[in-house]
N, CA, C and O atoms as a MOPAC input file, in Angstrom:
PM7 MOZYME 1SCF
protein

 N      7.90000 1   -35.68300 1   -27.61800 1
 C      9.33900 1   -35.64100 1   -27.82000 1
 C     10.03800 1   -34.89700 1   -26.67300 1
 O     11.11500 1   -35.30700 1   -26.24000 1
 N      9.43100 1   -33.80600 1   -26.17700 1
 C     10.05700 1   -33.06200 1   -25.08000 1
 C     10.20100 1   -33.92400 1   -23.83800 1
 O     11.19000 1   -33.80700 1   -23.11500 1
 N      9.21600 1   -34.79800 1   -23.57900 1
 C      9.30100 1   -35.68600 1   -22.42600 1
 C     10.47900 1   -36.63400 1   -22.54800 1
 O     11.15700 1   -36.92000 1   -21.56100 1
 N     10.72500 1   -37.12400 1   -23.76500 1
 C     11.83600 1   -38.04300 1   -23.99000 1
 C     13.16600 1   -37.35900 1   -23.73600 1
 O     14.06400 1   -37.95100 1   -23.13700 1
 N     13.30200 1   -36.12700 1   -24.18000 1
 C     14.53800 1   -35.37400 1   -23.95900 1
 C     14.73900 1   -35.15200 1   -22.45800 1
 O     15.84400 1   -35.33000 1   -21.94400 1
 N     13.68500 1   -34.76900 1   -21.76900 1
 C     13.77300 1   -34.56700 1   -20.32200 1
 C     14.15400 1   -35.84500 1   -19.59500 1
 O     14.96200 1   -35.81900 1   -18.66700 1
 N     13.57800 1   -36.95600 1   -20.01100 1
 C     13.90800 1   -38.24300 1   -19.39800 1
 C     15.36600 1   -38.60900 1   -19.66100 1
 O     16.03800 1   -39.13700 1   -18.77600 1
 N     15.85800 1   -38.33600 1   -20.85800 1
 C     17.25700 1   -38.61000 1   -21.17900 1
 C     18.19400 1   -37.72600 1   -20.35300 1
 O     19.22000 1   -38.19700 1   -19.86300 1
 N     17.84300 1   -36.45100 1   -20.19900 1
 C     18.66700 1   -35.54800 1   -19.39200 1
 C     18.68900 1   -35.99000 1   -17.93200 1
 O     19.74000 1   -35.96900 1   -17.29100 1
 N     17.53200 1   -36.39000 1   -17.40600 1
 C     17.47600 1   -36.86400 1   -16.01500 1
 C     18.31000 1   -38.13400 1   -15.84100 1
 O     19.02400 1   -38.28100 1   -14.84900 1
 N     18.21700 1   -39.04600 1   -16.80400 1
 C     19.00600 1   -40.28000 1   -16.73200 1
 C     20.50400 1   -39.95300 1   -16.73100 1
 O     21.27300 1   -40.56800 1   -15.99300 1
 N     20.91500 1   -38.98700 1   -17.55600 1
 C     22.32400 1   -38.58400 1   -17.60300 1
 C     22.74400 1   -37.95000 1   -16.27700 1
 O     23.83800 1   -38.21900 1   -15.78300 1
 N     21.88200 1   -37.10800 1   -15.69700 1
 C     22.18400 1   -36.47700 1   -14.40800 1
 C     22.30800 1   -37.53900 1   -13.31300 1
 O     23.21800 1   -37.46300 1   -12.48700 1
 N     21.42100 1   -38.51500 1   -13.29500 1
 C     21.47700 1   -39.58100 1   -12.28900 1
 C     22.75400 1   -40.40200 1   -12.44100 1
 O     23.33600 1   -40.83900 1   -11.44900 1
 N     23.18700 1   -40.61000 1   -13.67900 1
 C     24.44500 1   -41.32400 1   -13.90700 1
 C     25.63100 1   -40.50400 1   -13.40200 1
 O     26.56300 1   -41.05600 1   -12.81700 1
 N     25.59900 1   -39.18600 1   -13.62700 1
 C     26.65900 1   -38.31000 1   -13.10400 1
 C     26.69000 1   -38.36800 1   -11.58100 1
 O     27.76500 1   -38.41000 1   -10.98300 1
 N     25.51700 1   -38.37100 1   -10.95000 1
 C     25.45700 1   -38.48100 1    -9.49100 1
 C     26.11900 1   -39.76300 1    -9.01300 1
 O     26.87200 1   -39.76300 1    -8.03900 1
 N     25.83000 1   -40.85200 1    -9.71000 1
 C     26.38100 1   -42.14600 1    -9.32900 1
 C     27.90100 1   -42.15500 1    -9.46100 1
 O     28.59400 1   -42.70500 1    -8.60500 1
 N     28.41900 1   -41.55200 1   -10.52200 1
 C     29.85500 1   -41.56800 1   -10.79100 1
 C     30.63200 1   -40.51600 1   -10.00600 1
 O     31.71700 1   -40.79900 1    -9.49800 1
 N     30.08700 1   -39.30800 1    -9.90300 1
 C     30.85200 1   -38.19200 1    -9.34700 1
 C     30.18800 1   -37.54200 1    -8.13900 1
 O     30.69400 1   -36.54800 1    -7.61900 1
 N     29.07900 1   -38.08200 1    -7.69400 1
 C     28.35800 1   -37.45700 1    -6.58300 1
 C     29.01000 1   -37.71600 1    -5.24100 1
 O     29.85700 1   -38.59900 1    -5.10300 1
 N     28.61100 1   -36.95000 1    -4.27400 1
 C     29.07600 1   -37.10800 1    -2.90600 1
 C     27.86200 1   -37.40600 1    -2.02200 1
 O     26.75900 1   -36.93000 1    -2.29000 1
 N     28.07300 1   -38.18900 1    -0.98100 1
 C     26.99200 1   -38.54000 1    -0.06300 1
 C     26.80400 1   -37.42700 1     0.96000 1
 O     27.77100 1   -36.89700 1     1.50600 1
 N     25.55200 1   -37.08300 1     1.20700 1
 C     25.22000 1   -36.07800 1     2.20500 1
 C     24.21500 1   -36.65500 1     3.20000 1
 O     23.38900 1   -37.49600 1     2.84400 1
 N     24.29200 1   -36.20400 1     4.42600 1
 C     23.32400 1   -36.56900 1     5.45200 1
 C     22.36500 1   -35.39100 1     5.58400 1
 O     22.75400 1   -34.30400 1     6.01100 1
 N     21.10500 1   -35.62100 1     5.21200 1
 C     20.07900 1   -34.58200 1     5.29200 1
 C     19.04900 1   -35.06100 1     6.31000 1
 O     18.21600 1   -35.91300 1     5.99900 1
 N     19.10400 1   -34.51900 1     7.51700 1
 C     18.19600 1   -34.91300 1     8.61100 1
 C     18.17800 1   -36.42300 1     8.81300 1
 O     17.11400 1   -37.00800 1     9.01300 1
 N     19.35100 1   -37.06100 1     8.76300 1
 C     19.46300 1   -38.48700 1     8.98600 1
 C     19.22000 1   -39.34700 1     7.76500 1
 O     19.31400 1   -40.57100 1     7.84800 1
 N     18.91100 1   -38.73900 1     6.63500 1
 C     18.67500 1   -39.47600 1     5.39600 1
 C     19.84600 1   -39.23800 1     4.45300 1
 O     20.27200 1   -38.09900 1     4.26300 1
 N     20.36700 1   -40.31200 1     3.86100 1
 C     21.47900 1   -40.18700 1     2.91000 1
 C     20.94600 1   -39.77800 1     1.54400 1
 O     20.00100 1   -40.37800 1     1.03000 1
 N     21.56100 1   -38.75200 1     0.96000 1
 C     21.20700 1   -38.29300 1    -0.38500 1
 C     22.49700 1   -37.98200 1    -1.12800 1
 O     23.41500 1   -37.39100 1    -0.55900 1
 N     22.57200 1   -38.37700 1    -2.39300 1
 C     23.72500 1   -38.05900 1    -3.23700 1
 C     23.51100 1   -36.70500 1    -3.89700 1
 O     22.38900 1   -36.32900 1    -4.23700 1
 N     24.60600 1   -35.98500 1    -4.07100 1
 C     24.54200 1   -34.66800 1    -4.69800 1
 C     25.82500 1   -34.40400 1    -5.46800 1
 O     26.88000 1   -34.95800 1    -5.15900 1
 N     25.71700 1   -33.55700 1    -6.46400 1
 C     26.90900 1   -33.03800 1    -7.13000 1
 C     27.34700 1   -31.80400 1    -6.36500 1
 O     26.52200 1   -30.96400 1    -6.00500 1
 N     28.62000 1   -31.69700 1    -6.12200 1
 C     29.16400 1   -30.56500 1    -5.37000 1
 C     29.84000 1   -29.61600 1    -6.34500 1
 O     30.77600 1   -29.99900 1    -7.04700 1
 N     29.36400 1   -28.37500 1    -6.38600 1
 C     29.90000 1   -27.35600 1    -7.28300 1
 C     30.58200 1   -26.27500 1    -6.44900 1
 O     29.94700 1   -25.66300 1    -5.59100 1
 N     31.85800 1   -26.03800 1    -6.69300 1
 C     32.55700 1   -24.98200 1    -5.95500 1
 C     32.81300 1   -23.75100 1    -6.81200 1
 O     33.18100 1   -22.70100 1    -6.28500 1
 N     32.62600 1   -23.85900 1    -8.11300 1
 C     32.89900 1   -22.73300 1    -9.00600 1
 C     31.62700 1   -22.07000 1    -9.50900 1
 O     31.70400 1   -21.08100 1   -10.23700 1
 N     30.47100 1   -22.58000 1    -9.14600 1
 C     29.21800 1   -22.05300 1    -9.67600 1
 C     28.94400 1   -20.62600 1    -9.16900 1
 O     28.48800 1   -19.77700 1    -9.93500 1
 N     29.21800 1   -20.36300 1    -7.89500 1
 C     28.99700 1   -19.04200 1    -7.32000 1
 C     30.15100 1   -18.75200 1    -6.36100 1
 O     30.34000 1   -19.46600 1    -5.37700 1
 N     30.90200 1   -17.72500 1    -6.64600 1
 C     32.09200 1   -17.40100 1    -5.86500 1
 C     31.79800 1   -17.27900 1    -4.36900 1
 O     30.86300 1   -16.59300 1    -3.95600 1
 N     32.61800 1   -17.95800 1    -3.57300 1
 C     32.47300 1   -17.90400 1    -2.12500 1
 C     31.44200 1   -18.86600 1    -1.56200 1
 O     31.22800 1   -18.89800 1    -0.35000 1
 N     30.80200 1   -19.64900 1    -2.41400 1
 C     29.76700 1   -20.57900 1    -1.97500 1
 C     30.04600 1   -21.97400 1    -2.51500 1
 O     30.70700 1   -22.13700 1    -3.54000 1
 N     29.53700 1   -22.96600 1    -1.81900 1
 C     29.53000 1   -24.33200 1    -2.31200 1
 C     28.07800 1   -24.66700 1    -2.60800 1
 O     27.20800 1   -24.47500 1    -1.75900 1
 N     27.81400 1   -25.16800 1    -3.80600 1
 C     26.45200 1   -25.48700 1    -4.23900 1
 C     26.32900 1   -26.99900 1    -4.38200 1
 O     27.14600 1   -27.63100 1    -5.05200 1
 N     25.31300 1   -27.57400 1    -3.75600 1
 C     25.03000 1   -28.99800 1    -3.88500 1
 C     23.78500 1   -29.15600 1    -4.74400 1
 O     22.77300 1   -28.49800 1    -4.50400 1
 N     23.85700 1   -30.02500 1    -5.74500 1
 C     22.72500 1   -30.27800 1    -6.63900 1
 C     22.22800 1   -31.70100 1    -6.38700 1
 O     22.94000 1   -32.67100 1    -6.64800 1
 N     21.00400 1   -31.81300 1    -5.88000 1
 C     20.38600 1   -33.09800 1    -5.57900 1
 C     19.47000 1   -33.50700 1    -6.72800 1
 O     19.02400 1   -32.66100 1    -7.50300 1
 N     19.19100 1   -34.80100 1    -6.83700 1
 C     18.34000 1   -35.31400 1    -7.91400 1
 C     16.87700 1   -34.93400 1    -7.71100 1
 O     16.16000 1   -34.69200 1    -8.68200 1
 N     16.43600 1   -34.88000 1    -6.47700 1
 C     15.03700 1   -34.57200 1    -6.18100 1
 C     14.97400 1   -33.41900 1    -5.19100 1
 O     15.85900 1   -33.26000 1    -4.35000 1
 N     13.93600 1   -32.62900 1    -5.29600 1
 C     13.80000 1   -31.52400 1    -4.35000 1
 C     13.22800 1   -32.04700 1    -3.03400 1
 O     12.53600 1   -33.06500 1    -2.99900 1
 N     13.53200 1   -31.33200 1    -1.96100 1
 C     13.02800 1   -31.67500 1    -0.64000 1
 C     13.01000 1   -30.40400 1     0.19700 1
 O     13.73400 1   -29.44800 1    -0.08000 1
 N     12.19000 1   -30.40900 1     1.20000 1
 C     12.05500 1   -29.21900 1     2.04700 1
 C     13.20900 1   -29.15900 1     3.04200 1
 O     13.62000 1   -30.17100 1     3.60900 1
 N     13.71000 1   -27.96900 1     3.23400 1
 C     14.70200 1   -27.71100 1     4.27100 1
 C     14.38500 1   -26.33500 1     4.84200 1
 O     14.09500 1   -25.39900 1     4.09700 1
 N     14.44000 1   -26.21800 1     6.13900 1
 C     14.09400 1   -24.95900 1     6.79500 1
 C     15.21100 1   -23.93600 1     6.62700 1
 O     16.37400 1   -24.30100 1     6.44900 1
 N     14.86100 1   -22.67500 1     6.68300 1
 C     15.86400 1   -21.61800 1     6.65400 1
 C     16.81100 1   -21.85000 1     7.82200 1
 O     16.37100 1   -22.02500 1     8.95800 1
 N     18.08300 1   -21.85200 1     7.54900 1
 C     19.08200 1   -22.11700 1     8.58300 1
 C     19.34400 1   -23.60200 1     8.77200 1
 O     20.22200 1   -23.98600 1     9.54400 1
 N     18.58300 1   -24.44400 1     8.06600 1
 C     18.78400 1   -25.88000 1     8.16400 1
 C     20.14100 1   -26.25700 1     7.58900 1
 O     20.68500 1   -25.55600 1     6.73600 1
 N     20.67300 1   -27.35800 1     8.06000 1
 C     22.00100 1   -27.77900 1     7.61500 1
 C     21.99200 1   -29.23800 1     7.21800 1
 O     21.16900 1   -30.02500 1     7.68500 1
 N     22.90600 1   -29.57500 1     6.36300 1
 C     23.16300 1   -30.96800 1     6.05600 1
 C     24.67000 1   -31.14300 1     5.99500 1
 O     25.40700 1   -30.16800 1     5.84400 1
 N     25.13000 1   -32.38000 1     6.11300 1
 C     26.55300 1   -32.64300 1     6.20000 1
 C     26.99900 1   -33.53300 1     5.05100 1
 O     26.35300 1   -34.53400 1     4.73800 1
 N     28.10000 1   -33.16100 1     4.43300 1
 C     28.70300 1   -34.01400 1     3.41600 1
 C     29.39100 1   -35.16300 1     4.15000 1
 O     30.27200 1   -34.92900 1     4.97800 1
 N     29.00600 1   -36.37700 1     3.86000 1
 C     29.51700 1   -37.54200 1     4.58400 1
 C     30.92700 1   -37.90400 1     4.14300 1
 O     31.75000 1   -38.27500 1     4.98100 1
 N     31.22400 1   -37.81100 1     2.88300 1
 C     32.47000 1   -38.33500 1     2.31700 1
 C     33.63100 1   -37.34900 1     2.34800 1
 O     34.48900 1   -37.40300 1     1.46700 1
 N     33.69100 1   -36.46600 1     3.31200 1
 C     34.80100 1   -35.52600 1     3.36400 1
 C     35.98200 1   -36.14400 1     4.10500 1
 O     35.79300 1   -37.01100 1     4.95800 1
 N     37.18100 1   -35.71100 1     3.78900 1
 C     38.37600 1   -36.21500 1     4.46100 1
 C     38.32000 1   -35.90000 1     5.95000 1
 O     38.73000 1   -36.72300 1     6.76800 1
 N     37.82200 1   -34.72400 1     6.31500 1
 C     37.72700 1   -34.33500 1     7.71800 1
 C     36.84200 1   -35.30200 1     8.47700 1
 O     37.20400 1   -35.75800 1     9.56100 1
 N     35.70400 1   -35.61300 1     7.92600 1
 C     34.76800 1   -36.52700 1     8.57100 1
 C     35.39800 1   -37.92800 1     8.67700 1
 O     35.25900 1   -38.58300 1     9.71000 1
 N     36.08200 1   -38.39200 1     7.63100 1
 C     36.71800 1   -39.70000 1     7.66800 1
 C     37.77700 1   -39.74500 1     8.75700 1
 O     37.89100 1   -40.73400 1     9.48000 1
 N     38.55200 1   -38.67000 1     8.87200 1
 C     39.60900 1   -38.63100 1     9.87800 1
 C     39.03400 1   -38.68500 1    11.29000 1
 O     39.60600 1   -39.33300 1    12.16700 1
 N     37.89800 1   -38.00400 1    11.51700 1
 C     37.26400 1   -38.01200 1    12.83100 1
 C     36.70300 1   -39.38500 1    13.17800 1
 O     36.65800 1   -39.75100 1    14.35300 1
 N     36.27500 1   -40.15100 1    12.17900 1
 C     35.67000 1   -41.45800 1    12.43000 1
 C     36.73300 1   -42.49300 1    12.78400 1
 O     36.42300 1   -43.47600 1    13.45700 1
 N     37.97200 1   -42.29800 1    12.34900 1
 C     39.03600 1   -43.29400 1    12.60500 1
 C     39.58500 1   -43.20300 1    13.99000 1
 O     40.47900 1   -43.96900 1    14.35100 1

């Protein structure tokens, strides 16, 4: 039963990513994430569906920002 609940929660999280997620470029790979600005004061937190390695000081870029769109035009 616990596995079923976990699978249902993951399915709901993946649906939230699809509806409200933002695209990020992580070392040239596109990944969707939920962007949280109120989770920790002074920080922006991105929640990805799957874990992946990133080096200390590593960076990724939110693709769907207005600033990025303006620079591309």
